[in-house]
LOLUMTOR-767855 format. One line per 4 residues: number of its first residue (from 1); their letters; for each residue x, y, z of C-alpha. Coordinates in Angstrom, 1 decimal, decimal comma, always signed. Example, Ala and Ser with C-alpha at 12.3 -4.5 7.8 and 13.67 -1.06 7.14 Angstrom:
! LOLUMTOR-767855
1> AS> +12,3 -4,5 +7,8; +13,7 -1,1 +7,1
//
This chain:
! LOLUMTOR-767855
1> MSAP> +0,0 +0,0 +0,0; +1,3 +3,5 -0,9; +2,3 +5,6 +1,9; +0,0 +8,7 +2,9
5> PCLP> +0,6 +11,9 +1,0; +3,0 +14,3 +2,4; +1,2 +17,5 +3,3; +2,6 +20,6 +2,0
9> DYGS> +3,5 +23,6 +4,2; +0,6 +26,0 +4,0; +3,0 +29,1 +3,9; +4,9 +27,6 +0,9
13> VLEE> +1,7 +26,9 -1,0; +0,6 +30,6 -0,3; +3,8 +32,1 -1,4; +3,5 +30,1 -4,8
17> VRKV> -0,3 +31,1 -5,2; +1,0 +34,8 -4,8; +3,6 +34,1 -7,6; +0,8 +33,0 -10,0
21> RRAG> -1,2 +36,1 -9,0; +1,4 +38,2 -10,2; +2,4 +36,2 -13,3; -1,0 +34,9 -14,1
25> VVRL> -1,6 +31,4 -15,6; -0,4 +32,4 -19,0; +3,3 +32,4 -17,7; +3,1 +29,6 -15,4
29> REID> +6,1 +28,0 -17,2; +8,2 +31,0 -16,4; +8,0 +30,8 -12,4; +9,1 +28,3 -10,0
33> TPEL> +6,3 +26,5 -8,2; +8,0 +23,3 -6,8; +5,1 +22,6 -4,2; +2,4 +23,3 -6,7
37> SRIA> +4,0 +21,0 -9,2; +4,4 +18,2 -6,8; +0,9 +18,3 -5,7; -0,4 +18,6 -9,1
41> RDHP> +1,3 +15,5 -10,2; -0,2 +13,5 -7,4; -3,6 +15,1 -7,4; -6,6 +13,0 -8,7
45> AGEG> -9,3 +15,1 -10,1; -12,6 +14,4 -8,2; -15,9 +14,0 -9,9; -17,0 +17,2 -11,7
49> EPSG> -13,6 +19,0 -10,9; -11,1 +20,3 -13,7; -8,6 +17,9 -14,8; -5,7 +17,4 -12,5
53> GTVE> -2,1 +16,9 -13,5; -0,8 +20,1 -14,2; -0,5 +23,3 -11,9; -3,1 +25,1 -13,8
57> GLLR> -5,6 +22,2 -13,3; -4,7 +22,1 -9,7; -5,4 +25,7 -9,3; -8,8 +25,5 -11,3
61> AAVF> -9,6 +22,3 -8,7; -9,0 +24,5 -6,0; -10,8 +27,3 -7,0; -13,5 +25,1 -8,0
65> GIGG> -13,5 +23,9 -4,4; -14,3 +27,1 -2,8; -18,0 +26,5 -3,9; -19,1 +29,5 -5,8
69> GSLQ> -20,1 +33,1 -4,7; -18,0 +36,4 -4,5; -14,9 +34,6 -3,1; -14,7 +31,9 -6,0
73> TAAE> -15,3 +34,7 -8,7; -12,6 +37,0 -7,1; -10,3 +34,0 -7,1; -10,7 +33,2 -10,7
77> YSLG> -10,1 +37,0 -11,6; -7,2 +37,1 -9,4; -5,3 +34,3 -11,0; -6,5 +34,8 -14,6
81> LAQG> -8,8 +31,8 -14,5; -11,9 +33,5 -15,6; -12,8 +33,4 -19,1; -11,0 +35,8 -21,2
85> TRDW> -8,6 +37,0 -18,5; -5,6 +34,5 -19,0; -3,3 +37,3 -20,5; -4,7 +40,3 -18,5
89> PPAD> -2,0 +42,3 -16,7; -1,9 +41,8 -12,9; -3,2 +45,2 -12,1; -6,2 +44,7 -14,5
93> RRRR> -7,0 +41,4 -12,9; -6,7 +42,8 -9,5; -8,9 +45,8 -10,3; -11,7 +43,4 -11,5
97> AAQV> -11,5 +41,3 -8,6; -11,8 +44,3 -6,5; -15,2 +45,3 -8,3; -16,5 +41,9 -7,3
101> YGVS> -16,4 +42,8 -3,6; -17,4 +46,6 -4,6; -14,3 +48,1 -2,8; -11,4 +50,2 -3,9
105> VERF> -8,1 +48,6 -5,6; -6,3 +49,4 -2,5; -8,6 +48,0 +0,0; -8,9 +44,9 -1,9
109> RKHH> -5,1 +44,7 -2,0; -4,6 +45,0 +1,8; -7,7 +43,0 +2,9; -9,7 +41,1 +0,5
113> ELMV> -6,8 +39,7 -1,6; -5,2 +38,2 +1,3; -8,4 +36,3 +2,2; -8,9 +35,1 -1,3
117> LGQI> -5,4 +33,7 -2,0; -5,4 +32,2 +1,6; -8,5 +30,4 +0,6; -7,1 +29,1 -2,5
121> AEQV> -3,9 +27,8 -0,7; -6,2 +26,2 +1,8; -8,1 +24,3 -0,9; -4,5 +23,2 -2,4
125> VGLA> -3,5 +21,7 +1,0; -6,8 +20,0 +1,1; -6,4 +18,5 -2,3; -2,9 +17,4 -1,2
129> ARPP> -4,3 +15,3 +1,6; -5,9 +13,1 -0,8; -4,2 +9,8 -1,7; -1,9 +10,0 -4,7
133> ADAF> -3,1 +9,1 -8,1; -1,3 +5,9 -8,3; -2,5 +4,6 -4,8; -4,8 +1,5 -5,5
137> PDTV> -4,9 -0,3 -1,8; -6,0 -3,6 -1,7; -8,6 -2,5 +1,1; -10,5 +0,7 +0,4
141> RLPA> -11,7 +2,4 +3,5; -14,2 +5,5 +3,5; -13,0 +8,2 +5,7; -14,9 +8,1 +9,2
145> AHRD> -18,0 +10,5 +9,3; -17,6 +10,7 +13,0; -14,2 +11,1 +14,7; -14,1 +10,5 +18,3
149> LRLA> -11,1 +12,3 +19,8; -9,6 +12,1 +23,4; -7,3 +15,0 +24,3; -5,3 +15,6 +27,3
153> LHGR> -5,8 +19,2 +28,2; -5,5 +21,0 +31,6; -4,6 +17,8 +33,4; -7,7 +15,9 +32,4
157> TVAV> -9,0 +14,0 +29,4; -11,3 +15,9 +27,1; -13,7 +14,1 +24,8; -14,3 +15,9 +21,2
161> TVHV> -16,3 +14,6 +18,3; -15,9 +16,0 +14,7; -18,8 +15,3 +12,4; -18,2 +15,2 +8,9
165> HSVD> -21,6 +15,7 +7,1; -24,4 +18,2 +6,8; -25,6 +19,9 +10,0; -29,2 +18,7 +9,6
169> LLRD> -27,8 +15,0 +10,2; -26,7 +15,5 +13,8; -28,5 +13,4 +16,2; -28,6 +13,6 +20,3
173> VDVV> -26,7 +16,7 +20,6; -28,5 +19,3 +22,8; -27,6 +22,5 +21,3; -26,5 +23,4 +17,9
177> VSPT> -24,8 +26,9 +17,2; -25,9 +28,6 +14,2; -24,1 +31,5 +12,6; -26,3 +34,6 +11,5
181> NTYF> -26,1 +38,2 +10,7; -26,4 +41,1 +13,2; -30,1 +41,4 +12,1; -30,9 +37,9 +12,9
185> ALPA> -32,4 +37,6 +9,5; -32,2 +34,0 +8,2; -31,5 +33,0 +4,7; -34,3 +31,4 +2,5
189> AYKS> -34,8 +27,7 +3,6; -33,6 +26,5 +0,1; -30,2 +27,8 +0,5; -27,1 +25,8 +1,7
193> SVSA> -25,5 +27,7 +4,5; -25,6 +26,3 +8,1; -28,4 +28,7 +9,3; -30,5 +27,8 +6,3
197> TLRR> -30,0 +24,0 +6,7; -31,2 +24,3 +10,4; -34,3 +26,7 +9,4; -35,3 +23,9 +6,8
201> AGAR> -34,6 +21,0 +9,0; -36,4 +22,5 +12,1; -39,6 +23,4 +9,9; -42,7 +21,2 +10,1
205> KDPA> -44,1 +19,9 +6,6; -47,2 +18,2 +5,5; -46,9 +14,7 +3,7; -46,5 +16,4 +0,4
209> GGLV> -43,7 +18,5 +1,6; -45,5 +21,8 +2,1; -44,6 +24,2 +4,9; -46,7 +23,8 +7,7
213> EDHV> -44,7 +25,6 +10,5; -41,4 +27,5 +10,2; -40,5 +27,0 +13,8; -36,9 +28,5 +13,9
217> HDEL> -37,5 +31,5 +11,6; -40,9 +32,5 +13,7; -39,2 +32,0 +17,0; -36,1 +34,2 +16,1
221> RGWV> -38,4 +36,7 +14,3; -40,4 +36,9 +17,7; -37,3 +37,6 +19,7; -36,5 +40,5 +17,4
225> ARHG> -39,8 +41,9 +17,7; -39,8 +41,3 +21,6; -36,5 +43,2 +22,1; -37,6 +46,0 +19,8
229> TPGR> -34,7 +45,5 +17,3; -36,7 +44,9 +14,0; -34,6 +46,7 +11,2; -31,6 +47,6 +13,6
233> AALP> -28,6 +45,6 +13,9; -27,7 +43,8 +17,2; -24,0 +44,0 +18,5; -21,8 +41,3 +17,0
237> GTVV> -21,7 +38,2 +19,4; -25,0 +38,7 +20,5; -26,6 +35,1 +21,0; -30,3 +34,2 +20,8
241> ATSA> -31,7 +30,8 +21,7; -34,8 +29,0 +20,1; -36,1 +25,6 +20,0; -34,9 +23,2 +17,4
245> GALA> -38,4 +22,6 +15,9; -38,7 +19,4 +14,0; -35,1 +18,5 +14,9; -36,2 +17,6 +18,2
249> DQGV> -37,1 +14,3 +16,9; -33,4 +13,8 +16,2; -32,6 +14,5 +19,9; -31,6 +18,2 +19,0
253> RRIY> -33,2 +20,4 +21,8; -31,8 +23,9 +21,2; -30,3 +26,2 +18,4; -28,1 +29,1 +19,7
257> HVAV> -28,0 +31,9 +16,9; -24,8 +33,8 +17,2; -24,5 +37,0 +15,3; -21,1 +37,0 +13,6
261> AVPR> -21,9 +38,4 +10,2; -22,0 +42,1 +9,6; -23,8 +43,1 +6,3; -21,5 +45,3 +4,0
265> PETN> -23,8 +48,2 +3,1; -25,5 +48,0 -0,6; -23,6 +44,6 -1,2; -24,5 +40,8 -0,6
269> DYDV> -21,4 +40,5 +1,4; -20,3 +40,4 +5,0; -17,5 +41,3 +7,3; -16,7 +38,7 +10,1
273> QSAD> -14,1 +39,6 +12,8; -12,3 +36,7 +14,8; -13,0 +38,7 +18,2; -16,5 +38,6 +17,5
277> ITRG> -16,5 +34,7 +17,0; -14,6 +34,1 +20,3; -16,9 +36,6 +22,2; -20,0 +35,0 +20,6
281> VARV> -18,8 +31,6 +21,6; -18,1 +32,6 +25,2; -21,5 +34,0 +25,4; -22,9 +30,6 +24,0
285> FALL> -21,4 +28,9 +26,9; -22,8 +31,4 +29,5; -26,3 +30,8 +28,0; -25,7 +27,0 +28,0
289> AEES> -24,9 +27,1 +31,7; -27,9 +29,2 +32,4; -30,4 +27,1 +30,5; -29,0 +23,8 +31,6
293> RTAD> -29,8 +24,7 +35,3; -33,5 +24,7 +34,5; -33,8 +22,2 +31,8; -34,9 +18,5 +32,4
297> PPLT> -32,7 +16,7 +31,8; -30,0 +19,3 +32,0; -28,2 +20,4 +28,5; -24,9 +18,6 +28,5
301> SLCL> -23,6 +18,7 +24,7; -22,8 +21,5 +22,1; -22,1 +21,4 +18,5; -20,2 +24,3 +16,7
305> PLLG> -19,7 +24,8 +12,8; -16,8 +26,8 +11,7; -18,2 +30,2 +12,0; -17,5 +32,8 +9,6
309> AGRG> -15,6 +30,2 +7,1; -18,7 +30,4 +4,6; -20,1 +33,5 +3,1; -18,0 +35,4 +6,0
313> GLPP> -14,8 +34,2 +4,1; -12,6 +33,5 +7,1; -10,2 +30,9 +6,3; -11,0 +27,6 +8,2
317> LESF> -7,8 +27,8 +10,3; -8,6 +31,5 +11,5; -12,3 +30,3 +12,2; -11,2 +27,3 +14,3
321> GALW> -8,7 +29,5 +16,2; -11,4 +31,9 +17,2; -13,7 +29,2 +18,4; -11,2 +27,3 +20,3
325> AAVE> -10,1 +30,3 +22,2; -13,4 +30,3 +23,9; -13,8 +26,4 +24,0; -10,4 +25,9 +25,8
329> AELA> -10,9 +28,8 +28,1; -14,3 +27,0 +29,0; -12,4 +23,9 +29,7; -9,8 +25,5 +31,7
333> RGAD> -12,1 +26,5 +34,3; -13,3 +22,9 +34,6; -16,5 +22,8 +32,8; -17,5 +19,3 +31,5
337> WDIH> -19,4 +20,0 +28,4; -19,7 +17,3 +25,6; -18,0 +19,1 +22,7; -18,8 +18,6 +19,0
341> FVVR> -17,7 +20,3 +15,9; -19,6 +19,8 +12,5; -18,0 +20,4 +8,9; -19,0 +19,1 +5,4
345> RHAR> -15,4 +18,3 +4,2; -13,0 +15,8 +5,3; -10,2 +18,2 +4,4; -11,4 +20,5 +7,1
349> ADLI> -12,0 +17,6 +9,6; -8,4 +16,6 +9,0; -7,3 +20,4 +9,8; -9,4 +20,3 +13,1
353> ERLL> -7,8 +16,9 +14,0; -4,4 +18,1 +13,4; -4,8 +21,3 +15,2; -6,2 +19,7 +18,2
357> AGLA> -3,6 +17,1 +18,3; -0,9 +19,8 +18,2; -2,8 +21,7 +21,1; -2,8 +18,7 +23,1
361> ERGN> +1,0 +18,1 +22,4; +2,0 +21,6 +23,5; -0,1 +21,3 +26,6; +1,6 +18,1 +27,7
365> P> +5,3 +18,1 +26,7
//
């Protein structure tokens, strides 16, 4: 059986992606990209992805993996992968990418471009985690959808479960955390975000699939009305609790909506700050402790997605770091919650597993 792939250094990959941004794909042969070239040789293109085997194919697969939206569009313009932009000068590509976000070229260069290129590099590292193209093991194993980890932290063993599936498939977790914007306005139920998925899963439907009760949406709107905030933004980090609606049938009892996304005026985009995520998750734990005292049976388990790593545009590494700052502070004071994380992609689960292993090692030399 072939050895597992050697994961590249994220910083090295990012530096080579920056080289491609400056040169454009039309000049790939003129620049030195050893890490990207190595990954491209081993990368097996997944179903529906652009062909692997070349650096350009690898980058197209990485951009494809972003999953659409402004982030993917800006990535395509930044590297010259958008149709008709292969030979555009770097300044023209940057200008067009800035227009995607509706910001000045200078602001895009200092802020958005770092995020865009970082996301491309994250996707490349994720692709590198796949088995090499010539690996054909005698026994094929599907990656685990539930990873039960045991970490030695702060003098005790802490159990953490990482779920690799859609959030609506969770079962027997008391509280699920859902990211939302500062207006607590849920997206349409047919969309694919965590908050839209929880809204859809919490609704009651008739046998033909027609909507009968939109529990999660209605309860959240009721909270906004009671607290006199319709049309006004709450402070980032504010947490609102609702029931889980129909998800109660799966053992999910509460949804905690955390306001982390600040809408950017006159655009469809958001700004998310790491500090707001940490502050919001700390408030989640405070609310969990408060509600657990009166719940029967007490609330004991909590599941967190990577807040801000979708439309918010945060790299998964930054999102998890902001989450974990609050989680570890709670564990350090002796709290005994059952902690879960939920992600859709195995590459992100691999990242979380590696980060947690590293944290445990540093805490226990």
